[in-house]
C-alpha positions as CSV (number, residue, x, y, z in Angstrom):
1,X,-9.3,8.0,-12.8
2,X,-8.6,4.4,-10.3
3,X,-4.9,5.5,-10.9
4,X,-5.2,9.1,-9.8
5,X,-7.2,8.7,-7.3
6,X,-4.3,6.4,-6.2
7,X,-1.5,8.6,-6.5
8,X,-3.3,10.8,-4.2
9,X,-2.8,8.0,-1.6
10,X,0.8,7.7,-2.0
11,X,1.2,11.1,-2.3
12,X,0.7,11.1,2.0
13,X,2.3,7.8,2.2
14,X,5.3,9.2,0.8
15,X,5.1,12.3,3.0
16,X,5.6,10.6,6.3
17,X,9.0,10.2,6.4
18,X,9.9,13.4,5.0
19,X,7.6,15.3,7.9
20,X,9.0,13.5,10.8
21,X,12.2,15.4,11.6
22,X,10.4,18.7,11.1
23,X,7.2,17.4,13.1
24,X,9.6,16.7,16.1
25,X,12.0,19.6,16.0
26,X,8.9,22.1,16.0
27,X,6.6,20.9,18.7
28,X,9.9,19.0,20.5
29,X,8.1,15.5,20.3
30,X,10.1,12.3,20.1
31,X,10.3,9.7,17.6
32,X,8.0,7.5,19.4
33,X,4.9,9.9,19.7
34,X,5.4,10.6,15.9
35,X,6.2,6.7,14.9
36,X,2.7,6.0,16.8
37,X,0.6,8.6,14.5
38,X,2.2,6.7,11.7
39,X,0.9,3.7,13.2
40,X,-1.7,4.3,14.3
41,X,-2.6,5.3,10.6
42,X,-1.2,2.4,9.1
43,X,-3.6,0.2,11.4
44,X,-6.8,2.1,10.6
45,X,-5.6,2.6,7.0
46,X,-5.5,-1.1,6.5
47,X,-8.7,-2.2,8.6
48,X,-10.4,0.2,7.1
49,X,-9.9,-1.4,4.1
50,X,-12.6,-4.8,3.7
51,X,-15.3,-2.3,5.2
52,X,-14.5,0.0,2.4
53,X,-14.4,-2.7,-0.1
54,X,-18.0,-3.8,1.3
55,X,-19.1,-0.5,1.2
56,X,-18.0,0.0,-2.8
57,X,-19.8,-3.4,-4.0
58,X,-23.0,-2.3,-1.8
59,X,-23.2,1.4,-2.7
60,X,-21.0,2.3,-5.5
61,X,-17.4,3.0,-5.9
62,X,-18.1,7.1,-7.0
63,X,-19.5,7.9,-3.4
64,X,-17.4,6.0,-1.7
65,X,-13.9,7.2,-3.1
66,X,-15.2,10.9,-3.0
67,X,-15.7,10.7,0.5
68,X,-12.5,9.5,0.8
69,X,-10.6,12.2,-0.8
70,X,-12.4,14.4,1.3
71,X,-11.2,12.8,4.5
72,X,-7.6,12.8,2.9
73,X,-7.5,16.2,1.8
74,X,-9.1,17.8,4.8
75,X,-6.6,15.6,7.6
76,X,-3.6,16.6,5.5
77,X,-4.7,20.1,5.6
78,X,-5.4,20.6,9.3
79,X,-1.9,19.2,9.9
80,X,-0.9,22.6,9.2
81,X,-3.1,24.0,12.5
82,X,-2.1,21.6,14.9
83,X,-0.1,21.9,18.0
84,X,-1.0,19.0,19.9
85,X,0.2,15.5,19.6
86,X,-2.8,13.6,20.4
87,X,-4.3,16.3,17.7
88,X,-1.6,14.5,14.7
89,X,-2.7,10.9,15.7
90,X,-6.3,11.9,15.0
91,X,-5.7,13.6,11.4
92,X,-2.8,11.3,10.4
93,X,-4.2,8.2,12.1
94,X,-7.9,8.6,12.3
95,X,-8.8,11.1,9.2
96,X,-6.2,10.1,6.9
97,X,-6.1,6.8,8.1
98,X,-10.0,5.9,7.0
99,X,-9.9,7.8,3.9
100,X,-6.4,6.3,2.7
101,X,-7.6,3.0,4.3
102,X,-10.5,3.6,1.5
103,X,-8.1,4.1,-1.4
104,X,-5.9,1.1,-0.8
105,X,-5.4,-1.6,-3.4
106,X,-8.5,-3.3,-2.6
107,X,-10.0,-0.1,-4.7
108,X,-7.9,-1.3,-7.2
109,X,-8.5,-4.7,-7.4
110,X,-12.2,-4.3,-7.4
111,X,-11.9,-2.2,-10.4
112,X,-9.5,-4.6,-11.9
113,X,-12.3,-7.8,-11.1
114,X,-15.5,-5.3,-12.5
115,X,-14.2,-3.7,-15.5
116,X,-11.2,-6.7,-16.8
117,X,-11.4,-10.3,-17.8
118,X,-8.4,-10.5,-19.9
119,X,-5.5,-9.5,-18.4
120,X,-6.5,-8.8,-14.7
121,X,-2.8,-9.3,-13.4
122,X,-1.4,-6.5,-15.7
123,X,-3.8,-4.2,-14.4
124,X,-3.9,-5.0,-11.0
125,X,0.2,-4.4,-11.3
126,X,-0.8,-1.2,-13.2
127,X,-2.7,0.1,-9.7
128,X,0.1,-1.0,-7.8
129,X,2.5,1.1,-9.7
130,X,0.2,4.2,-8.4
131,X,2.2,3.8,-5.3
132,X,5.4,4.8,-7.0
133,X,4.3,7.4,-9.2
134,X,2.8,8.7,-6.3
135,X,5.8,8.8,-4.8
136,X,7.9,9.6,-7.7
137,X,6.2,13.0,-8.1
138,X,5.5,14.2,-4.9
139,X,8.1,12.5,-2.5
140,X,11.1,15.5,-4.0
141,X,8.7,18.1,-4.2
142,X,7.6,17.5,-0.7
143,X,11.1,17.9,0.5
144,X,12.1,20.4,-1.5
145,X,9.2,22.1,0.4
146,X,10.3,20.9,3.8
147,X,14.0,21.6,3.1
148,X,12.8,25.5,2.2
149,X,11.4,25.9,6.0
150,X,8.1,24.6,5.5
151,X,6.2,21.5,6.3
152,X,3.0,22.6,6.4
153,X,2.5,24.5,3.3
154,X,4.3,20.6,2.2
155,X,1.2,19.1,4.0
156,X,-1.0,21.2,1.6
157,X,0.2,19.6,-1.1
158,X,-2.0,15.9,-0.6
159,X,-5.2,18.5,0.8
160,X,-5.0,20.5,-3.4
161,X,-4.2,16.7,-5.0
162,X,-7.1,15.1,-2.7
163,X,-9.9,18.4,-3.5
164,X,-8.7,18.8,-7.2
165,X,-10.0,15.0,-7.9
166,X,-13.4,15.2,-5.8
167,X,-15.3,16.8,-9.1
168,X,-13.3,15.0,-11.8
169,X,-14.0,11.5,-9.9
170,X,-17.4,12.2,-9.2
171,X,-17.8,13.4,-13.4
172,X,-15.9,10.8,-14.6
173,X,-15.6,7.4,-13.2
174,X,-18.7,4.9,-13.3
175,X,-19.2,2.2,-11.1
176,X,-19.5,-0.6,-13.7
177,X,-19.0,-1.1,-17.1
178,X,-22.7,-1.6,-17.3
179,X,-23.4,2.2,-16.3
180,X,-22.1,3.3,-19.8
181,X,-23.2,0.7,-22.0
182,X,-20.0,-1.8,-22.1
183,X,-18.9,-4.8,-21.2
184,X,-15.7,-5.9,-18.9
185,X,-12.2,-6.1,-21.1
186,X,-12.2,-9.7,-22.9
187,X,-15.5,-10.4,-21.9
188,X,-15.9,-12.1,-25.0
189,X,-13.2,-14.8,-24.2
190,X,-15.3,-15.5,-20.5
191,X,-16.7,-19.5,-20.7
192,X,-20.6,-19.5,-21.6
193,X,-21.2,-21.0,-17.7
194,X,-19.6,-18.3,-16.0
195,X,-21.8,-17.8,-12.7
196,X,-23.4,-14.2,-12.9
197,X,-22.6,-11.8,-10.2
198,X,-24.2,-12.0,-6.6
199,X,-26.2,-9.2,-6.1
200,X,-25.0,-8.2,-2.3
201,X,-28.2,-7.5,-0.1
202,X,-26.5,-7.5,3.4
203,X,-25.2,-4.5,5.2
204,X,-21.4,-3.4,4.3
205,X,-20.5,-4.4,8.1
206,X,-21.9,-8.0,8.1
207,X,-20.4,-8.7,4.6
208,X,-16.8,-7.8,5.9
209,X,-17.2,-9.7,9.1
210,X,-18.3,-12.7,7.7
211,X,-15.9,-13.0,4.9
212,X,-13.5,-12.4,7.7
213,X,-14.9,-15.6,10.0
214,X,-14.9,-17.4,6.7
215,X,-11.3,-16.7,6.1
216,X,-10.0,-17.3,9.6
217,X,-11.4,-21.2,9.2
218,X,-9.5,-21.5,5.8
219,X,-5.3,-22.3,6.1
220,X,-4.6,-20.8,2.9
221,X,-6.1,-17.5,3.8
222,X,-3.6,-17.5,6.7
223,X,-0.9,-18.0,4.9
224,X,-2.0,-14.9,2.6
225,X,-2.5,-13.0,5.7
226,X,0.9,-13.0,7.7
227,X,3.0,-13.6,4.6
228,X,1.8,-9.9,3.3
229,X,1.6,-8.4,7.0
230,X,5.4,-9.7,6.1
231,X,5.0,-7.7,3.4
232,X,4.0,-4.5,4.8
233,X,6.5,-5.0,7.9
234,X,9.4,-4.6,5.3
235,X,8.3,-2.0,2.8
236,X,5.3,0.6,3.8
237,X,6.3,0.4,7.9
238,X,9.8,0.3,7.6
239,X,11.4,1.3,4.4
240,X,9.2,4.4,3.7
241,X,8.7,5.3,7.2
242,X,12.3,5.3,8.5
243,X,14.5,5.0,5.4
244,X,15.1,9.1,5.3
245,X,15.7,9.3,9.0
246,X,18.1,6.5,9.3
247,X,20.0,8.0,6.3
248,X,20.1,11.5,7.7
249,X,21.5,9.1,10.6
250,X,24.3,8.2,8.8
251,X,24.9,11.9,7.6
252,X,22.8,11.4,3.9
253,X,20.9,14.6,3.8
254,X,17.4,14.8,3.8
255,X,17.2,16.2,0.2
256,X,19.3,13.1,-1.2
257,X,17.6,10.5,0.8
258,X,14.0,11.5,-0.3
259,X,15.6,12.0,-3.9
260,X,16.5,8.3,-3.3
261,X,13.2,6.8,-2.3
262,X,12.1,8.6,-5.4
263,X,14.4,6.7,-7.8
264,X,12.7,3.3,-5.5
265,X,9.2,5.0,-7.2
266,X,10.5,4.7,-11.2
267,X,11.6,1.0,-10.8
268,X,9.0,0.0,-8.8
269,X,6.9,1.4,-11.8
270,X,8.7,-1.5,-13.7
271,X,9.0,-3.8,-11.2
272,X,5.0,-3.7,-10.5
273,X,4.5,-4.1,-14.3
274,X,6.3,-6.6,-15.0
275,X,4.7,-8.6,-12.3
276,X,1.8,-8.1,-13.2
277,X,2.7,-9.5,-16.4
278,X,4.2,-12.1,-14.7
279,X,1.3,-13.4,-12.6
280,X,-1.0,-13.6,-16.4
281,X,1.9,-16.7,-17.1
282,X,4.0,-17.6,-14.1
283,X,2.2,-19.7,-10.8
284,X,1.9,-16.3,-8.4
285,X,3.5,-18.6,-5.6
286,X,7.1,-19.1,-7.3
287,X,6.9,-15.0,-7.9
288,X,5.9,-14.5,-4.3
289,X,8.9,-17.2,-3.3
290,X,11.4,-15.0,-5.3
291,X,10.4,-11.6,-4.5
292,X,10.4,-12.2,-0.6
293,X,14.2,-14.2,-0.8
294,X,15.4,-11.3,-2.3
295,X,14.3,-8.6,-0.3
296,X,15.1,-10.0,2.8
297,X,18.5,-10.7,1.6
298,X,18.4,-6.9,0.4
299,X,17.6,-5.3,3.9
300,X,19.5,-7.9,5.7
301,X,23.3,-5.9,3.6
302,X,21.5,-2.6,3.7
303,X,23.0,-1.2,6.9
304,X,26.6,-1.9,5.0
305,X,25.7,-0.1,2.1
306,X,24.2,3.2,3.9
307,X,26.7,6.3,3.9
308,X,26.8,10.0,3.9
309,X,27.1,9.9,0.3
310,X,25.6,8.2,-2.0
311,X,28.5,4.9,-3.5
312,X,27.1,2.6,-6.3
313,X,26.2,-0.5,-3.6
314,X,23.6,1.9,-2.1
315,X,22.6,3.1,-5.5
316,X,22.1,-1.1,-7.0
317,X,20.0,-1.6,-3.4
318,X,17.9,1.5,-4.7
319,X,17.4,-0.1,-7.7
320,X,17.2,-3.6,-6.8
321,X,14.1,-2.8,-4.0
322,X,12.4,-0.5,-6.4
323,X,11.6,-3.6,-8.5
324,X,10.7,-5.5,-5.2
325,X,8.9,-3.3,-3.5
326,X,5.0,-3.6,-4.6
327,X,5.8,-6.7,-7.0
328,X,3.8,-9.2,-4.5
329,X,0.6,-7.1,-5.0
330,X,-0.3,-9.2,-8.0
331,X,0.0,-12.6,-7.2
332,X,-1.4,-12.0,-4.3
333,X,-4.5,-10.8,-5.7
334,X,-4.6,-13.2,-8.0
335,X,-4.0,-16.2,-5.5
336,X,-7.0,-14.3,-3.5
337,X,-9.3,-14.5,-6.6
338,X,-8.1,-18.3,-7.6
339,X,-8.7,-19.8,-4.0
340,X,-12.1,-17.7,-3.3
341,X,-13.6,-16.4,-6.6
342,X,-13.5,-13.1,-7.9
343,X,-17.2,-12.6,-5.7
344,X,-15.5,-12.9,-2.5
345,X,-12.0,-11.7,-3.8
346,X,-12.4,-8.1,-2.9
347,X,-13.3,-8.4,0.0
348,X,-10.7,-11.1,1.4
349,X,-8.0,-9.3,-0.2
350,X,-9.1,-6.4,1.6
351,X,-8.5,-8.5,4.8
352,X,-5.5,-9.8,3.7
353,X,-4.1,-5.8,3.0
354,X,-5.4,-5.0,6.1
355,X,-2.4,-7.5,7.6
356,X,-0.1,-6.1,5.5
357,X,-0.7,-2.5,7.1
358,X,-1.1,-4.0,10.7
359,X,2.5,-5.2,9.9
360,X,3.4,-1.9,8.5
361,X,2.6,-0.4,11.8
362,X,4.3,-2.7,13.8
363,X,7.5,-2.1,11.9
364,X,7.4,1.6,12.1
365,X,6.8,1.6,15.8
366,X,9.0,-1.3,16.8
367,X,11.9,0.7,14.1
368,X,11.2,3.9,16.2
369,X,11.6,1.8,19.3
370,X,14.8,0.2,18.2
371,X,16.1,3.7,17.1
372,X,15.5,5.4,20.2
373,X,16.3,2.6,22.6
374,X,19.9,1.1,20.8
375,X,20.9,4.3,18.9
376,X,20.3,2.8,15.7
377,X,17.8,0.9,13.3
378,X,20.9,-2.1,13.2
379,X,18.5,-4.8,14.4
380,X,15.2,-3.3,12.3
381,X,16.9,-4.2,9.2
382,X,18.1,-7.3,10.3
383,X,14.5,-9.0,11.9
384,X,13.1,-7.7,8.7
385,X,15.1,-9.7,6.4
386,X,14.8,-12.2,8.7
387,X,10.8,-12.4,8.7
388,X,10.7,-11.8,4.9
389,X,12.6,-15.7,4.4
390,X,10.1,-16.6,6.8
391,X,7.2,-16.0,4.3
392,X,9.0,-17.2,0.8
393,X,8.7,-20.5,2.6
394,X,5.0,-20.0,4.1
395,X,3.7,-18.9,0.7
396,X,4.8,-22.8,-1.1
397,X,2.7,-24.3,1.6
398,X,-0.4,-22.7,-0.5
399,X,-1.5,-25.5,-3.3
400,X,-1.5,-25.4,-6.6
401,X,-5.1,-24.3,-8.4
402,X,-5.4,-26.4,-11.3
403,X,-8.4,-24.8,-12.8
404,X,-8.2,-20.7,-11.8
405,X,-11.4,-19.3,-10.6
406,X,-11.3,-16.0,-12.9
407,X,-14.8,-14.9,-12.5
408,X,-17.8,-15.9,-10.0
409,X,-17.6,-17.9,-6.7
């Protein structure tokens, strides 16, 4: 159920790049206006995550996720009725931003921490792969509907998916293993002196702000926050939002560019699951160093690969980038748990994830501005590649934890 709920989020995330140009053509809006709506969505998406994590800890996963699905479905459906830029900003930015932010990877991290003691890294990898699965399943469908001339019908695909999931989620999902008479998977391997879960009595807002204040006094938190912001800058904000328009600039048909993003989704599933498996066995800092370094190199090379046809070098980029896209998530979640403990990891990762989406929001607007002012995306690709190299170096500044804090504070 967690996997399906996360897919609903990725269904909307994958649709924005396809819908930008049709919406601009329908209403005569500029790329700055539509990119700005995406930026607002990404910012609210990220900033909602830590508060949603605190709400889930206090009021339960089922209720929070059901409300989030309602917001995503309603916001996407009402897009078909809009006629002014402020409505796009309110629907994409606020309503869907809050809804998808509550269904962010923080949600998957909380479920993994609650329901799994063994193989947590692999499980986080599986949940991270949900975004790729949604992209793979829905991006070609949405692109096909848009190509057929109906972007409004394409927006309704997300609405139907979200509304179908709400009753199923409420019936099937449980908040804790104890609610259905079981324990976390692999709990028999836990040490006898494992700290008991802390029952939080403070308000969710107080918990979220308190963890932020504590994190801002911690150097490791700053490194995780800034490197994950770069991760968002180089993925959701740049590739997910602008790859299809950039391909169109080079004569690549929209449907073809959308299919390439879907192929990224295929390899993203493989790469993320592999990363989750490796996170259980390898120092997560070393994994992140490799991921960010190779991503930076690939982005710097991308402008030379885009063309009106799909040549082998571009397809190689798609395969490689797909393997690397969300591979950063399992080791980042692991570092949050190692350095802050499982009890705090959900909200801490929520703030780190907020940094991810702030970086994505900055990239969405920055790349849109670069395209309008210079006529192409070259500087956006080069900037993104450069900051990925900075992230690779910064991650090595995090000290290694000799004894991992797998559960408890």
